[in-house]
N, C-alpha and C positions, 0 to 999 in steps of 0.2 A: 504494500500500500504506500509506503514511504517512497519506494522506488518510482511508482507511477506519478506521485506528486512531484518528485524531483524532475522527472522527464517533462511533465506538463509545464513547469515553470522554468525549464532550461537551466537547472542547477545540477551540478555533478552530484551523483548519489554516493554517499559513504555509508556502508553498513555499520550499524552500531557495534561498538566494541564491548564485550562483556567485562564487567568490573570484577576484580579478583574476589571480593567478598560475595558477590552474587554467584560466581562460578562454584565456590565451595559450599554454598548454601548457608553460610553463617552470617549473612547480612541482616539488617533490620534493626529495630530498636533493642537496646539492651534490656534484658529481663523478660523479653517476650519470645514466644515461639518454642523451639525445642530446648528443653532443659529438664532437670530432674523434677522440679515442681513438687507434686505430691507423690512421687514415685517412692516405692519402698527402698529403704536404705540397706546397703550391705552391712554385715556385722562390723566391719572396720569403720565405715562411715557413721554408723550408729554410735560407736564408741567415741569417735571424734566429736560428734554433735553433743553427746552427753558431757564430755569434758569441757567443751566450749560453754555449754549452759551453766555448768557449775562454776566455771571461771568468772563468768559475767553475772552470776547471781540470778539466773533465770530459772523458772521452775522446770524440772526434768519430768517429762511425761513418759510414763510407762504404758505402752499401748494395751497390754493384756489387762492391767488393773483398770485402766481408764475405760476400756470397752465394757468390762463387767459392770462398772458403775453406771455407764450410759444405758446399758440394757436394763438395769434395775430401775433407773429413773423412768425409762420409757414404759416399763411394766406398771409402775405406780400411776403414771399419768393415764395409761389406758384404762386402768381400773377406776380411776376417779372420773374420767369423762365418758367412758364407754366407747367401744369401737364398733359395736355391732350396728349394722344399718337399721334404720327405723322400718318397721313393717309397713308394707304397702296395702292400702285398703282395697277391697275386692273391686270396687268401681274403677279405680285407677288401673288395676291389673287388667280388667276387661277392655278398657280403652286402649291400653298398650297392645294387647293381642289383636284387636281389630285393626289398629294402625299397621302393625307388623304384617298382617295378612294382606292389607291393601297395598303396601309397598312391595311385598314379595310378588304379588300378582303383576305389578307394573314392570318389574325387572325381568320377568320370564318371557 
């Protein structure tokens, strides 16, 4: 497309040169794109992260203990608010069945 435009305006066409960062796939904004992000850490990386957290006085999260606590919290919340769906009254159920039959007939 750029070649056609260059020919139309009588300008010599020069193909774009790939940038070194773009060729390796490492370009873009820092902190975005490919990275470890939330990926699981290896044992060595986990030790390094734990040592760093202790050095800077940050809380050290232990995933097994934390997930057990989260599961317990979720269970208590489910008991308190109830997770079972509300029962559907028979009239509403009948309307839904009629609608389903009507649209099934249209699609065949």
